[in-house]
C-alpha positions, 0 to 999 in steps of 0.5 A: 830400250833407249829412246832418243826422245827421252834424251832430248827432253832431258836436255831441254828440261835441264836448260830450263832448270839452269835458267833459274840459277843464272844470277849465281856466280859461275860454279861448275865442279870439274871431273876427269871425263876420260876416267869417268867414261871408262868407269861408266862403260864398265858399269854399263857392261855390268848392268847387262847382267840383268833380266830384261825387266822392261820387255813384255817377255819378262813376265815374272816378278812385279817389275814395270818400267817407269814411264819416259816422263818419270825417268826424265823428270827424276834425272832432271831433278838430280841436278838439284838433288832435293831432300824432301825431309824439310822445305829447306832442302826440298822447297819446290819438290815438297810442294809437288809431293803434297800435290801428289798426295792429294791426287792419290787421296782423291783416287780413294775418295779422300779430299785431305788425307794426311800422307807422304811418299816413302821409300816403298811399301815396307816403310809405308806399312811400317808407319801405318802399323806404327800408328795402329799400335799407338791408337791400340797399344799392344793390340794384335795385328791380323793379316792374310797368310798370303799377305806380304811377309812384311806385316809379320816382320814389322809387327815384330819390330813394333812389338805388336802381336801378329796372327796370320789369317787362313785363306780361301780357295781364291787366296782371300782371307777367310771371314770366319777365321777373322771373326773367330780371332777378333771375337777374342777382344785383343785385335786392334787392326785388320790388314786387308790386302788389295791384291796380294803379291803372290796370287793377286787376290783382293780381300773382301773388304766390305765384309771385313769393314762390317766385322771391324765395326761390330768388334771395334777394330781398325782396318788398314788397306795394304794396296801397295800392289793393287791400289791403282786398279780402282780406276779400272772399269773391268773389275769383277763385281765382287772386286769392284765392291771391295775397291768402292769401300776403300774410302772407309778404311783408316789408312792406305798404302800404295806403291807408285813404283809398281803400277804408278810407272815410277822408278824405285823407290816410291811408296806412299802412306795415307791416313784418313784422319789427319789427327794421327799426325800428332804421333809424329811430333818431334823437336829439331833445333836446326831443320825447320827454320825457314818456314812455318808451313808443314814440313813433310818431315813432321809427318814422316818416320823417315828423315831424308827422302829423295825429292826426285821421287816427288818430281817424277810422280808429279810429272807422270800424274800430270801427263796421265791423270788418275781418272777412270776412263783415262789413258792411265786407267786404260793401261790397267784394263789392258793388263787385266784383259791380258791376264784373263786371256792368258788364264783362258789359254792356259786352261784350254791347253794340254800342257798347263793347269791354271789355278784361281781366276785372276782378280788383277793381273797375276796368273798362277799355273803349273805344268800338268802332272799326276802328282805334286812332286812331278808338278814341282819338278816340271815347274822348275824345268819350265822356269829354266827352259823358258828363260833360255828361250827368252821368256822369264817367269817366276815361281811360287810355293803353295800348299798342296791343299790349295792347288788340289782345289783346282787340280783335284786329280793331283796326287798330294805326295808333298806338302807344297807344290812349286807353281809358275806365276806370271805378272802381266803388268805391262799393257803390251803383254796382251800383244805378246801372248802368242809368243809366250804360249809358244815358248811355254808349249815348247818348255812343257814338252821338254819337261815331259821328256 
């Protein structure tokens, strides 16, 4: 878990950082080292009460450990503790953030997007929907029933009407339902999810863009989870086609603290048209006195933001450039391969019924059973039993009509079915599938007894 090389890198980087402040009079705040040591030991013991998110046997929620360089860069920057709201509080880290945003934009085919880092996908989506509401006041927001719940909640916060779009058997928005809704004339923005968090499904962006042009609505891409997968060379053709059209949407949200190997919280919102920056204009009598350059606080709803996030992301993107075929892209491809292999092995087993083929790295499945109630009961048993054996999974509640598309013989004696969900977002998951399958087989046997 703890790599001593990281501690050496941190010490070396802190020594270099200190060289930049040698001309200052000595000032070293003191603290009680003994008391602090005791408290930190208590905190460390308290922190043991966590699931092993960093380990390949954690195959539950979408938790991916930060890269070593991100941890070190983030920690090093805390000795300065920059605030990227304004250049006065985060001069160097603001410059790094702007460079990060350019690189993220280029990944989607945008040369000069307007954008900035955020505390996460929720805040990034809030800004995207806020701009949508300013451009189409009072117009409706559409998003998938499998989209993140934040879209409905944020629409309510912004006072915008919201409608959830039905999904097909693959968990993607039904195009017929989208057209039925936009034809009414009160829709301003369609949210296309590039990898929904429940099923990993990628909405059919090419067809959505065609509908948007036909009816004069905007398209916002929530790529918080799946945004980086456009770099992968092993996407299915239909999924590839969706990523290739991202350059045409109006705004994009991506979360570097998911597949971007960053600590929490690090999201990002990007706008294709920099002119939307006019909506952010505000006056501050004290913040922006040191420079006529753009302060990130001038294009952000958030005020104080950690410069450490920008420092960590910049360092990571230098080590692992956002380029097809590079080491970063290869890691994504390993996760895709692990998910597909896992799905195949579940399908070949006597114990489990997988659902839709994984588009990204999320696999949804359930223990085999005769009826929905028994399947849900066995799912909960497997979830607990696997955890006792060191394998940590997640659960998802799905409509029984969706589940029976893949298990047609299942008796639908409940409205929903509790299923298992595994996010294989660590490239190392591919090497742990044998052990994962062994634990799952034992857990399934216990669930049947």
